[in-house]
N, C-alpha and C positions, 0 to 999 in steps of 0.2 A: 504494500500500500504506500503510495507516494505521499509526500508532505503536501498539505493543502496550502496553496499559495494565494495570497490576496493581491490586490492591485499594486501595493507598495513593493511586495516581494518581486512581482513580475517586472515592475519598472526598474528595480535594482538589477535584476538578472539581465534585462535588456541592455542596460548601460554597461555592465561588466562584459557581456559578450561583444558589444560594439568596440570597447576599448578599456580593458581593465587597468591598464597601466596609467592612463592619463585622466581617468575619471576619478576625482577625489570624492570622499564621502560628502563634502560640502557641495560639490557640483551636482551629485546625484540627488541630494536632499532638496536642492532648489527645484529640481524637476518633478520629484514625487511628492513634494509638499509636506515634508517632515524635517526633523532636525538631523544634523550630521551624526549625532550620537545614536539616534534611532537607526540610521543607515548602517553604522558600524555594528550595532547590536543585531540587526537583521542579517547582515553578512555573516557574522559569527554563528548565528543560529542555522543559517543555510549550510555553512561549512560543517558544523557539528552533525547535522542531519544527513550529510553526504550528498546534498543537492549540488553543492559546489565542491568538486573533488580536487581542484587545484587551478593554477594559473600558468599557462605555458605560452612562450612566444610562437608566432607563426613564422616559420623559417622558409625562405625561398632558397632551397638547396641548389638550384641552378646558379646562384650567385656565390656559391662556396666551392671549395675544392671537391665536395661531394656532389658534383653537378648532375648525377643521374639519380632519378627517383623512380623506383619500380613499384608497381602494385602486383603482388603475387597472389593469385586466387588458388586456394588449396582446399583439400577435402581431408577430414579426419573423422574418426568415430565420434558421433554426437555426444555420447556420455563422457568422452575424454577431451572435449573441446577446450575447456579451461586449462587443463594441464598442458596441452600442446601450445596454447597461446602463451602461457608463462614461459615454457621452454624456448619458444621462438624469440622472446625478448632478450634472451641471453646471447643471441648470435650477433656478432659485429655487423653493424649497418642497419639492423632492424630498429625502426623508430616508432612503429605503431602496429598493433594487432587488433583486429575486430572479429568478434564471434558473430557469425551470421546465423539466423534462425532457420536454416534449411539443411537438408541432408547432404546435398552436393554443393561443393564450393562454399563450405560453411566456415572458412577461416580466410580473412583478408589480411595480408601482411604487407606493410609498406616498408621498403628498405631503401637506403641511400648508399651510393658508392661513387668512387672517383672514376671507375672505368668498368668495362665488361668483365674483366678478370675478377674484380671484387664481387660483382653481381653473381658470377658463376660460383665463386667460393661460398657465398652466403646461401644461394639456392641449394647447393650440394649439402651444406650443413643442415638445412631444413629437411631435405630428403633423408639424411642420416638419422634425424630425430624420429623418422617414421611418418613424416608429413607428406602426403601425396600432392605434388605440385601439378595443377591443372592448366594454368595459364599465367603468362608473365606479360605485363603491359608497362611500357615506358610512359611515365606521366609527364605531360607538358606543363600543365598549370592546374591549380586548385583554387576555387573561389568560395569564400565563406561569407555568411551574413548572420546576424542575430535571428533567432526564431521569432517570428512575428507575434505569436501569442504571449511573449514576454514583454511586449511593448504595451503602451497604453495610448489612448487618444490624447492624453495630457502631454505626452512626450513629443508628439509630432507637431 
């Protein structure tokens, strides 16, 4: 059961998704019509409840020495999906793993590398873990935006 969010919580989440680094509690408070202290308390509550799991930068790997970003679609036994996901995170270059709620291609692994040799090495390690690699795709770009239902009419 998820945490019930009110308009203030949704407004805070919207601002944090849009730009957690540059939105201060004071900035957010002005838009959601509460005090900065209330915003800080709400953020703490959302973190403690596991709604906010962390804050991470969005990295354009193409602008780094790790210029290749691969999406590897894999299949693992459904009842072992979590264990395979955790094991994949231990492989050099793996930056994200998503469990997909289907039987086939039920693990999506993002990895970054400097060249095709590093990609080959990482994919080989995935296979050695017992992960069936179905497809590999070279990612050109990724675009993100805040979830609309976390916004409010007052914010726009």
